[in-house]
N, CA and C atoms as an extended XYZ file, in Angstrom:
489
Properties=species:S:1:pos:R:3:atomname:S:1:resname:S:1:resid:I:1 pbc="F F F"
N      -160.240      144.432     -134.304 N   UNK     1
C      -160.464      145.477     -132.980 CA  UNK     1
C      -159.358      146.807     -133.692 C   UNK     1
N      -160.238      148.066     -133.545 N   UNK     2
C      -159.163      148.874     -133.661 CA  UNK     2
C      -159.589      149.994     -132.767 C   UNK     2
N      -158.186      151.043     -132.683 N   UNK     3
C      -158.271      152.339     -131.640 CA  UNK     3
C      -158.772      153.551     -132.761 C   UNK     3
N      -159.473      154.413     -132.225 N   UNK     4
C      -159.735      155.920     -132.823 CA  UNK     4
C      -159.653      157.032     -132.095 C   UNK     4
N      -158.833      158.027     -132.335 N   UNK     5
C      -158.708      159.459     -131.923 CA  UNK     5
C      -160.287      159.840     -131.911 C   UNK     5
N      -160.621      160.652     -130.970 N   UNK     6
C      -161.937      160.756     -131.202 CA  UNK     6
C      -162.069      162.123     -130.576 C   UNK     6
N      -161.489      163.346     -130.679 N   UNK     7
C      -161.525      164.348     -129.716 CA  UNK     7
C      -162.399      165.472     -129.812 C   UNK     7
N      -162.880      166.071     -128.714 N   UNK     8
C      -163.765      167.034     -128.546 CA  UNK     8
C      -162.774      168.433     -129.395 C   UNK     8
N      -163.548      169.162     -129.751 N   UNK     9
C      -163.047      170.317     -130.730 CA  UNK     9
C      -162.120      171.259     -130.048 C   UNK     9
N      -162.463      171.411     -128.507 N   UNK    10
C      -161.645      172.302     -127.725 CA  UNK    10
C      -160.719      171.329     -126.906 C   UNK    10
N      -160.312      169.723     -127.122 N   UNK    11
C      -159.576      169.155     -126.436 CA  UNK    11
C      -158.033      169.657     -126.052 C   UNK    11
N      -157.678      169.654     -124.747 N   UNK    12
C      -156.454      169.979     -124.273 CA  UNK    12
C      -155.155      170.148     -125.038 C   UNK    12
N      -154.910      169.106     -126.057 N   UNK    13
C      -153.910      169.061     -126.526 CA  UNK    13
C      -153.494      169.939     -127.638 C   UNK    13
N      -154.649      170.190     -128.273 N   UNK    14
C      -154.748      171.221     -129.413 CA  UNK    14
C      -153.911      172.772     -129.218 C   UNK    14
N      -152.912      172.877     -129.674 N   UNK    15
C      -152.234      174.013     -129.629 CA  UNK    15
C      -153.031      175.467     -130.209 C   UNK    15
N      -154.172      175.007     -130.841 N   UNK    16
C      -155.024      176.103     -131.185 CA  UNK    16
C      -155.851      176.726     -130.041 C   UNK    16
N      -156.012      176.038     -128.845 N   UNK    17
C      -156.374      176.321     -127.312 CA  UNK    17
C      -155.579      176.923     -126.618 C   UNK    17
N      -154.439      177.301     -126.857 N   UNK    18
C      -153.447      177.462     -126.091 CA  UNK    18
C      -152.509      178.798     -126.596 C   UNK    18
N      -153.383      179.939     -125.801 N   UNK    19
C      -152.773      181.409     -126.792 CA  UNK    19
C      -151.347      181.257     -126.931 C   UNK    19
N      -150.787      181.848     -128.178 N   UNK    20
C      -149.402      181.943     -128.348 CA  UNK    20
C      -148.774      180.669     -128.577 C   UNK    20
N      -149.072      179.622     -128.598 N   UNK    21
C      -148.727      178.489     -128.597 CA  UNK    21
C      -148.803      177.616     -129.971 C   UNK    21
N      -147.870      176.772     -130.294 N   UNK    22
C      -147.265      176.401     -132.003 CA  UNK    22
C      -147.628      174.987     -131.728 C   UNK    22
N      -147.966      174.267     -132.748 N   UNK    23
C      -147.955      172.838     -133.021 CA  UNK    23
C      -146.688      172.533     -132.637 C   UNK    23
N      -146.698      171.177     -131.877 N   UNK    24
C      -145.432      170.352     -131.933 CA  UNK    24
C      -144.623      171.154     -130.477 C   UNK    24
N      -145.189      171.959     -130.010 N   UNK    25
C      -144.485      172.715     -129.177 CA  UNK    25
C      -144.956      172.125     -127.648 C   UNK    25
N      -143.724      172.136     -126.560 N   UNK    26
C      -143.928      171.183     -125.294 CA  UNK    26
C      -144.546      172.057     -124.247 C   UNK    26
N      -145.445      171.706     -123.379 N   UNK    27
C      -145.860      172.453     -122.167 CA  UNK    27
C      -145.760      171.611     -121.431 C   UNK    27
N      -145.913      172.186     -120.121 N   UNK    28
C      -146.051      171.238     -118.892 CA  UNK    28
C      -147.669      170.989     -118.554 C   UNK    28
N      -148.209      169.723     -118.440 N   UNK    29
C      -149.479      169.637     -118.162 CA  UNK    29
C      -149.565      168.606     -116.889 C   UNK    29
N      -150.336      168.838     -116.114 N   UNK    30
C      -150.291      168.013     -114.588 CA  UNK    30
C      -149.062      167.568     -114.168 C   UNK    30
N      -148.126      168.276     -114.329 N   UNK    31
C      -146.471      168.285     -113.723 CA  UNK    31
C      -145.918      167.642     -114.774 C   UNK    31
N      -146.148      167.161     -115.890 N   UNK    32
C      -145.355      166.240     -116.701 CA  UNK    32
C      -145.486      166.789     -118.168 C   UNK    32
N      -144.522      166.708     -118.886 N   UNK    33
C      -144.822      167.111     -120.560 CA  UNK    33
C      -145.653      166.899     -121.630 C   UNK    33
N      -146.303      167.637     -122.290 N   UNK    34
C      -147.572      167.382     -122.905 CA  UNK    34
C      -147.226      168.256     -124.529 C   UNK    34
N      -147.043      167.409     -125.393 N   UNK    35
C      -146.835      167.964     -126.824 CA  UNK    35
C      -148.241      168.596     -127.407 C   UNK    35
N      -148.032      169.533     -127.756 N   UNK    36
C      -149.413      170.326     -128.362 CA  UNK    36
C      -149.358      170.040     -129.861 C   UNK    36
N      -150.448      169.555     -130.633 N   UNK    37
C      -151.006      168.883     -131.669 CA  UNK    37
C      -151.579      170.042     -132.242 C   UNK    37
N      -151.587      170.115     -133.630 N   UNK    38
C      -152.525      170.604     -134.572 CA  UNK    38
C      -154.062      169.897     -134.306 C   UNK    38
N      -154.841      170.722     -134.271 N   UNK    39
C      -156.195      170.584     -134.691 CA  UNK    39
C      -156.245      168.860     -135.332 C   UNK    39
N      -157.046      167.706     -134.743 N   UNK    40
C      -156.964      166.631     -135.250 CA  UNK    40
C      -157.940      165.434     -134.959 C   UNK    40
N      -158.467      164.685     -135.553 N   UNK    41
C      -159.623      163.664     -135.139 CA  UNK    41
C      -160.502      164.149     -134.455 C   UNK    41
N      -161.245      165.520     -134.795 N   UNK    42
C      -162.074      165.886     -134.366 CA  UNK    42
C      -163.668      165.292     -134.303 C   UNK    42
N      -164.085      164.616     -132.977 N   UNK    43
C      -165.357      164.226     -133.395 CA  UNK    43
C      -166.538      164.333     -134.313 C   UNK    43
N      -166.715      163.545     -135.117 N   UNK    44
C      -168.007      163.564     -136.130 CA  UNK    44
C      -167.480      164.627     -137.411 C   UNK    44
N      -166.051      164.679     -137.474 N   UNK    45
C      -165.860      165.294     -138.856 CA  UNK    45
C      -164.834      164.221     -139.668 C   UNK    45
N      -164.834      164.409     -140.743 N   UNK    46
C      -164.047      163.921     -141.605 CA  UNK    46
C      -162.710      163.239     -141.494 C   UNK    46
N      -161.853      164.259     -140.904 N   UNK    47
C      -160.745      163.742     -140.401 CA  UNK    47
C      -160.456      162.784     -138.898 C   UNK    47
N      -161.474      162.822     -138.632 N   UNK    48
C      -161.800      161.403     -137.566 CA  UNK    48
C      -161.981      159.993     -137.953 C   UNK    48
N      -162.546      160.125     -139.158 N   UNK    49
C      -162.799      158.656     -139.897 CA  UNK    49
C      -161.715      157.836     -140.015 C   UNK    49
N      -162.370      156.728     -139.593 N   UNK    50
C      -161.270      155.534     -139.854 CA  UNK    50
C      -161.055      155.434     -141.634 C   UNK    50
N      -160.050      154.847     -141.632 N   UNK    51
C      -159.871      154.696     -143.218 CA  UNK    51
C      -160.916      154.050     -144.075 C   UNK    51
N      -161.540      154.189     -145.010 N   UNK    52
C      -162.641      153.566     -145.482 CA  UNK    52
C      -162.390      152.791     -146.120 C   UNK    52
N      -160.984      152.436     -146.707 N   UNK    53
C      -160.258      151.243     -147.578 CA  UNK    53
C      -160.074      149.751     -146.684 C   UNK    53
N      -160.904      149.821     -145.522 N   UNK    54
C      -160.447      148.403     -144.803 CA  UNK    54
C      -161.654      148.060     -144.719 C   UNK    54
N      -161.933      146.757     -144.310 N   UNK    55
C      -163.113      145.925     -144.267 CA  UNK    55
C      -163.702      146.016     -142.489 C   UNK    55
N      -164.258      147.319     -142.318 N   UNK    56
C      -164.431      147.571     -140.966 CA  UNK    56
C      -165.720      146.647     -140.636 C   UNK    56
N      -166.664      146.121     -141.655 N   UNK    57
C      -167.608      145.385     -141.249 CA  UNK    57
C      -167.328      143.979     -140.493 C   UNK    57
N      -165.684      143.669     -140.574 N   UNK    58
C      -165.267      142.593     -139.840 CA  UNK    58
C      -164.676      142.899     -138.291 C   UNK    58
N      -165.069      143.941     -138.130 N   UNK    59
C      -164.197      144.940     -136.670 CA  UNK    59
C      -164.970      144.682     -135.898 C   UNK    59
N      -164.614      143.750     -134.734 N   UNK    60
C      -165.844      143.583     -133.435 CA  UNK    60
C      -166.185      144.620     -132.708 C   UNK    60
N      -164.897      145.415     -132.377 N   UNK    61
C      -165.081      146.970     -131.758 CA  UNK    61
C      -163.836      147.858     -131.725 C   UNK    61
N      -164.583      149.274     -131.950 N   UNK    62
C      -163.602      150.385     -132.043 CA  UNK    62
C      -163.399      150.947     -130.326 C   UNK    62
N      -162.444      151.239     -130.181 N   UNK    63
C      -161.735      151.630     -128.669 CA  UNK    63
C      -161.649      153.157     -128.944 C   UNK    63
N      -162.681      154.142     -128.758 N   UNK    64
C      -162.409      155.478     -128.813 CA  UNK    64
C      -161.303      156.125     -127.889 C   UNK    64
N      -160.420      156.933     -128.067 N   UNK    65
C      -159.457      157.755     -127.424 CA  UNK    65
C      -159.478      159.072     -127.367 C   UNK    65
N      -159.101      159.643     -126.190 N   UNK    66
C      -159.023      161.078     -126.103 CA  UNK    66
C      -160.483      162.037     -126.068 C   UNK    66
N      -161.521      161.321     -126.120 N   UNK    67
C      -162.513      161.917     -125.667 CA  UNK    67
C      -162.828      162.835     -124.457 C   UNK    67
N      -161.896      162.775     -123.242 N   UNK    68
C      -161.999      163.863     -122.113 CA  UNK    68
C      -161.507      165.021     -122.625 C   UNK    68
N      -161.758      166.178     -122.893 N   UNK    69
C      -161.494      167.180     -123.108 CA  UNK    69
C      -160.020      167.820     -122.568 C   UNK    69
N      -159.785      167.356     -121.226 N   UNK    70
C      -158.841      167.635     -120.040 CA  UNK    70
C      -157.736      166.449     -120.219 C   UNK    70
N      -157.885      165.514     -120.938 N   UNK    71
C      -156.851      164.254     -120.728 CA  UNK    71
C      -156.458      163.995     -122.328 C   UNK    71
N      -155.190      163.844     -122.530 N   UNK    72
C      -154.773      163.206     -124.055 CA  UNK    72
C      -154.793      161.694     -123.622 C   UNK    72
N      -154.629      161.331     -124.795 N   UNK    73
C      -154.396      159.633     -125.031 CA  UNK    73
C      -153.601      159.242     -126.167 C   UNK    73
N      -152.802      158.669     -125.973 N   UNK    74
C      -152.090      157.896     -127.052 CA  UNK    74
C      -152.095      156.414     -127.243 C   UNK    74
N      -152.070      156.052     -125.889 N   UNK    75
C      -152.098      154.343     -125.859 CA  UNK    75
C      -153.762      153.950     -126.082 C   UNK    75
N      -153.812      152.838     -126.465 N   UNK    76
C      -155.032      152.309     -126.740 CA  UNK    76
C      -155.549      151.763     -125.463 C   UNK    76
N      -154.689      151.441     -124.751 N   UNK    77
C      -154.892      150.525     -123.271 CA  UNK    77
C      -155.104      151.499     -122.315 C   UNK    77
N      -154.637      152.668     -122.288 N   UNK    78
C      -154.491      154.091     -120.839 CA  UNK    78
C      -154.412      154.833     -121.655 C   UNK    78
N      -155.259      156.210     -120.809 N   UNK    79
C      -155.152      157.442     -121.362 CA  UNK    79
C      -153.652      158.205     -120.856 C   UNK    79
N      -153.501      158.834     -121.317 N   UNK    80
C      -152.209      160.129     -120.408 CA  UNK    80
C      -152.726      160.307     -119.186 C   UNK    80
N      -151.633      161.182     -118.490 N   UNK    81
C      -152.099      161.431     -117.256 CA  UNK    81
C      -153.034      162.271     -117.056 C   UNK    81
N      -153.846      162.300     -115.919 N   UNK    82
C      -154.934      162.699     -115.975 CA  UNK    82
C      -154.610      164.004     -114.632 C   UNK    82
N      -155.539      164.942     -114.152 N   UNK    83
C      -155.352      165.886     -113.091 CA  UNK    83
C      -154.753      165.217     -111.810 C   UNK    83
N      -155.501      163.940     -111.797 N   UNK    84
C      -155.049      163.245     -110.183 CA  UNK    84
C      -153.673      162.651     -110.527 C   UNK    84
N      -152.943      162.699     -111.507 N   UNK    85
C      -151.956      162.026     -111.660 CA  UNK    85
C      -152.226      160.309     -112.203 C   UNK    85
N      -153.282      160.122     -112.574 N   UNK    86
C      -153.780      158.433     -112.983 CA  UNK    86
C      -153.552      158.350     -114.606 C   UNK    86
N      -153.444      157.143     -114.716 N   UNK    87
C      -153.640      156.886     -116.480 CA  UNK    87
C      -154.943      156.021     -116.692 C   UNK    87
N      -155.989      156.695     -116.753 N   UNK    88
C      -156.988      155.689     -116.646 CA  UNK    88
C      -157.261      154.667     -118.033 C   UNK    88
N      -157.672      153.570     -117.414 N   UNK    89
C      -157.885      152.752     -118.857 CA  UNK    89
C      -159.042      152.772     -119.957 C   UNK    89
N      -158.653      152.347     -120.952 N   UNK    90
C      -159.418      152.544     -121.985 CA  UNK    90
C      -160.747      151.548     -121.956 C   UNK    90
N      -159.984      150.098     -121.294 N   UNK    91
C      -160.923      148.862     -121.079 CA  UNK    91
C      -160.519      147.975     -122.713 C   UNK    91
N      -159.565      148.315     -123.145 N   UNK    92
C      -159.024      147.437     -124.291 CA  UNK    92
C      -158.561      146.135     -123.631 C   UNK    92
N      -157.706      146.240     -122.659 N   UNK    93
C      -156.884      145.100     -121.912 CA  UNK    93
C      -158.362      144.125     -121.554 C   UNK    93
N      -159.140      144.244     -120.739 N   UNK    94
C      -160.164      143.783     -120.301 CA  UNK    94
C      -160.822      142.968     -121.499 C   UNK    94
N      -161.449      143.457     -122.449 N   UNK    95
C      -161.950      143.245     -123.832 CA  UNK    95
C      -161.113      142.387     -124.373 C   UNK    95
N      -159.794      142.348     -124.280 N   UNK    96
C      -159.017      141.441     -125.477 CA  UNK    96
C      -159.062      140.069     -124.345 C   UNK    96
N      -158.844      140.348     -122.796 N   UNK    97
C      -158.698      138.953     -121.873 CA  UNK    97
C      -160.050      138.176     -121.933 C   UNK    97
N      -160.983      138.791     -122.029 N   UNK    98
C      -162.542      138.096     -122.021 CA  UNK    98
C      -162.688      137.437     -123.383 C   UNK    98
N      -161.881      137.696     -124.403 N   UNK    99
C      -161.872      136.837     -125.510 CA  UNK    99
C      -161.105      136.048     -125.807 C   UNK    99
N      -160.025      136.105     -124.706 N   UNK   100
C      -158.789      134.965     -124.306 CA  UNK   100
C      -157.858      135.286     -125.769 C   UNK   100
N      -158.034      136.614     -126.016 N   UNK   101
C      -156.533      136.962     -126.895 CA  UNK   101
C      -155.096      137.473     -126.320 C   UNK   101
N      -154.332      136.594     -126.985 N   UNK   102
C      -152.975      136.848     -126.323 CA  UNK   102
C      -151.709      137.473     -127.153 C   UNK   102
N      -151.861      137.226     -128.401 N   UNK   103
C      -151.114      137.868     -129.270 CA  UNK   103
C      -151.944      139.265     -130.132 C   UNK   103
N      -150.937      140.311     -129.920 N   UNK   104
C      -151.569      141.510     -130.595 CA  UNK   104
C      -150.382      141.848     -131.795 C   UNK   104
N      -151.196      142.337     -132.731 N   UNK   105
C      -150.282      143.017     -133.987 CA  UNK   105
C      -150.717      144.310     -134.055 C   UNK   105
N      -149.890      145.243     -133.805 N   UNK   106
C      -150.315      146.615     -133.994 CA  UNK   106
C      -149.942      147.245     -134.936 C   UNK   106
N      -150.470      148.228     -135.616 N   UNK   107
C      -150.137      149.154     -136.877 CA  UNK   107
C      -150.878      150.247     -136.858 C   UNK   107
N      -150.383      151.350     -137.585 N   UNK   108
C      -151.241      152.564     -137.815 CA  UNK   108
C      -150.063      153.780     -137.407 C   UNK   108
N      -150.833      154.670     -136.916 N   UNK   109
C      -150.370      156.129     -136.644 CA  UNK   109
C      -150.509      156.632     -135.524 C   UNK   109
N      -149.678      157.070     -134.525 N   UNK   110
C      -147.965      157.130     -135.521 CA  UNK   110
C      -147.188      156.268     -134.567 C   UNK   110
N      -146.070      156.030     -135.549 N   UNK   111
C      -145.127      154.831     -134.951 CA  UNK   111
C      -144.647      155.158     -133.772 C   UNK   111
N      -144.244      156.744     -133.473 N   UNK   112
C      -143.395      157.192     -132.641 CA  UNK   112
C      -143.997      157.601     -131.353 C   UNK   112
N      -145.224      157.535     -131.482 N   UNK   113
C      -146.471      158.015     -130.318 CA  UNK   113
C      -147.123      157.100     -129.799 C   UNK   113
N      -148.324      156.908     -130.955 N   UNK   114
C      -149.769      156.189     -130.162 CA  UNK   114
C      -149.246      154.397     -130.614 C   UNK   114
N      -148.708      154.193     -131.344 N   UNK   115
C      -148.145      152.901     -131.909 CA  UNK   115
C      -147.171      152.169     -130.883 C   UNK   115
N      -146.247      153.498     -130.388 N   UNK   116
C      -145.372      153.197     -129.464 CA  UNK   116
C      -146.205      152.548     -128.125 C   UNK   116
N      -146.827      153.856     -127.407 N   UNK   117
C      -147.458      153.587     -126.283 CA  UNK   117
C      -148.407      152.449     -126.197 C   UNK   117
N      -148.824      152.151     -127.124 N   UNK   118
C      -150.101      151.341     -127.100 CA  UNK   118
C      -149.108      149.745     -127.245 C   UNK   118
N      -148.353      149.621     -127.791 N   UNK   119
C      -147.277      148.443     -128.079 CA  UNK   119
C      -146.533      148.094     -126.567 C   UNK   119
N      -146.003      149.342     -125.595 N   UNK   120
C      -145.264      149.552     -124.490 CA  UNK   120
C      -146.620      148.583     -123.478 C   UNK   120
N      -147.456      149.578     -123.580 N   UNK   121
C      -148.640      148.960     -122.602 CA  UNK   121
C      -149.357      147.676     -122.864 C   UNK   121
N      -149.341      147.427     -123.684 N   UNK   122
C      -149.768      146.055     -124.331 CA  UNK   122
C      -148.819      145.005     -123.792 C   UNK   122
N      -147.292      145.027     -123.931 N   UNK   123
C      -146.320      144.330     -122.953 CA  UNK   123
C      -146.313      143.978     -121.780 C   UNK   123
N      -146.592      145.269     -121.452 N   UNK   124
C      -146.768      145.758     -119.903 CA  UNK   124
C      -148.261      144.915     -118.938 C   UNK   124
N      -149.204      144.766     -120.143 N   UNK   125
C      -150.598      144.021     -119.671 CA  UNK   125
C      -150.299      142.517     -119.941 C   UNK   125
N      -149.077      142.198     -120.253 N   UNK   126
C      -148.720      140.624     -120.540 CA  UNK   126
C      -149.061      139.857     -121.962 C   UNK   126
N      -149.485      140.974     -122.834 N   UNK   127
C      -149.793      140.484     -124.119 CA  UNK   127
C      -148.743      140.000     -124.823 C   UNK   127
N      -148.496      138.951     -125.754 N   UNK   128
C      -147.391      138.810     -126.531 CA  UNK   128
C      -147.233      140.166     -127.760 C   UNK   128
N      -146.882      141.104     -128.023 N   UNK   129
C      -146.889      142.020     -128.511 CA  UNK   129
C      -146.023      142.192     -129.976 C   UNK   129
N      -146.726      142.340     -131.089 N   UNK   130
C      -145.936      142.661     -132.256 CA  UNK   130
C      -146.213      143.771     -132.963 C   UNK   130
N      -144.959      144.778     -133.368 N   UNK   131
C      -145.642      145.809     -134.540 CA  UNK   131
C      -145.086      145.529     -135.795 C   UNK   131
N      -146.175      145.642     -136.774 N   UNK   132
C      -146.054      145.534     -137.982 CA  UNK   132
C      -145.470      146.947     -138.326 C   UNK   132
N      -144.157      146.789     -138.403 N   UNK   133
C      -143.398      148.042     -138.886 CA  UNK   133
C      -143.610      148.589     -140.038 C   UNK   133
N      -143.752      147.847     -141.046 N   UNK   134
C      -143.894      148.551     -142.574 CA  UNK   134
C      -145.554      148.992     -142.708 C   UNK   134
N      -146.167      148.919     -141.725 N   UNK   135
C      -147.529      149.538     -141.553 CA  UNK   135
C      -147.957      150.624     -140.714 C   UNK   135
N      -146.822      150.921     -139.987 N   UNK   136
C      -146.635      152.195     -139.038 CA  UNK   136
C      -146.093      153.256     -139.844 C   UNK   136
N      -146.061      154.397     -139.572 N   UNK   137
C      -145.290      155.805     -140.044 CA  UNK   137
C      -145.273      156.800     -138.867 C   UNK   137
N      -143.846      156.939     -138.682 N   UNK   138
C      -143.634      158.065     -137.667 CA  UNK   138
C      -144.202      159.622     -137.724 C   UNK   138
N      -144.082      160.374     -136.604 N   UNK   139
C      -144.148      161.706     -137.020 CA  UNK   139
C      -142.685      162.341     -137.358 C   UNK   139
N      -141.928      161.909     -136.508 N   UNK   140
C      -140.660      162.330     -136.779 CA  UNK   140
C      -139.301      160.820     -136.977 C   UNK   140
N      -139.343      160.338     -138.713 N   UNK   141
C      -138.706      159.493     -138.674 CA  UNK   141
C      -137.165      159.277     -138.129 C   UNK   141
N      -136.554      160.128     -137.629 N   UNK   142
C      -135.446      160.170     -137.003 CA  UNK   142
C      -135.138      159.407     -135.657 C   UNK   142
N      -136.789      159.238     -135.307 N   UNK   143
C      -137.022      158.594     -133.883 CA  UNK   143
C      -137.053      157.208     -134.306 C   UNK   143
N      -136.843      156.531     -135.249 N   UNK   144
C      -136.982      155.223     -135.596 CA  UNK   144
C      -136.185      154.008     -134.969 C   UNK   144
N      -134.821      154.700     -135.139 N   UNK   145
C      -133.896      153.602     -134.120 CA  UNK   145
C      -134.113      153.686     -132.758 C   UNK   145
N      -134.265      154.901     -131.914 N   UNK   146
C      -134.512      154.953     -130.873 CA  UNK   146
C      -136.128      154.078     -130.325 C   UNK   146
N      -136.913      154.502     -131.517 N   UNK   147
C      -138.413      153.823     -131.189 CA  UNK   147
C      -138.325      152.200     -131.102 C   UNK   147
N      -137.386      151.752     -132.118 N   UNK   148
C      -137.599      150.318     -132.142 CA  UNK   148
C      -136.377      149.742     -131.101 C   UNK   148
N      -135.465      150.509     -130.585 N   UNK   149
C      -134.574      149.989     -129.296 CA  UNK   149
C      -135.539      149.633     -128.059 C   UNK   149
N      -136.568      151.084     -127.959 N   UNK   150
C      -137.338      151.126     -127.044 CA  UNK   150
C      -138.226      149.739     -126.813 C   UNK   150
N      -139.082      149.864     -127.960 N   UNK   151
C      -139.889      148.256     -127.746 CA  UNK   151
C      -139.120      147.104     -127.813 C   UNK   151
N      -138.232      146.766     -128.473 N   UNK   152
C      -137.546      145.825     -128.378 CA  UNK   152
C      -136.990      145.471     -126.775 C   UNK   152
N      -136.526      146.622     -126.146 N   UNK   153
C      -136.322      146.530     -124.557 CA  UNK   153
C      -137.174      146.131     -123.594 C   UNK   153
N      -138.532      146.391     -124.024 N   UNK   154
C      -139.737      146.088     -123.330 CA  UNK   154
C      -140.418      144.644     -123.833 C   UNK   154
N      -139.766      144.328     -124.403 N   UNK   155
C      -140.429      142.710     -125.274 CA  UNK   155
C      -140.971      142.271     -126.244 C   UNK   155
N      -141.102      143.849     -126.931 N   UNK   156
C      -142.047      144.063     -127.942 CA  UNK   156
C      -141.379      143.302     -129.440 C   UNK   156
N      -141.973      142.532     -130.166 N   UNK   157
C      -141.161      141.916     -131.570 CA  UNK   157
C      -141.871      143.052     -132.491 C   UNK   157
N      -140.422      143.660     -133.380 N   UNK   158
C      -140.770      143.924     -134.421 CA  UNK   158
C      -140.843      143.068     -135.718 C   UNK   158
N      -142.188      143.164     -136.539 N   UNK   159
C      -142.357      142.305     -137.530 CA  UNK   159
C      -142.254      143.189     -138.795 C   UNK   159
N      -142.450      142.451     -139.916 N   UNK   160
C      -142.800      142.958     -141.247 CA  UNK   160
C      -144.214      142.517     -141.777 C   UNK   160
N      -144.975      143.254     -142.202 N   UNK   161
C      -146.277      142.501     -142.644 CA  UNK   161
C      -146.200      142.344     -144.223 C   UNK   161
N      -145.589      142.681     -144.923 N   UNK   162
C      -144.922      142.519     -146.220 CA  UNK   162
C      -143.635      141.997     -146.241 C   UNK   162
N      -143.226      140.883     -146.918 N   UNK   163
C      -141.925      140.014     -147.350 CA  UNK   163
C      -141.045      140.294     -148.316 C   UNK   163
């Protein structure tokens, strides 16, 4: 199982689509803070491809997120807030429950954004959630202690893949 950012080229989270804005600047979107990002993971481009060094032939499903131009998506379980103030589901929780999967081991990018929100939503959905810390990387390494603490407080176990 994998998630994949799959943004349209004119995604609302891209700083390039906000005149005068810079990447990593924060704006208000639908009444809540929104970080503006560099253009990334644009549908159909090499930058959106999943890493070719992994055995994708054995992956049962890929949940694409961030496909709605108007809504960002950090978590594999729920999109960010939409104009109506909702966090629409991605379908991941139902997919996992139908297969009777109860333990999730999460890794990837970025530890302090997508991995963190996915792990928090996973725990909130009732899954036993584990973050493979050494298989994640943050945007801002200075957030590591806070991210670790917040995940642990929500019942997420921090584990190491390598020993």
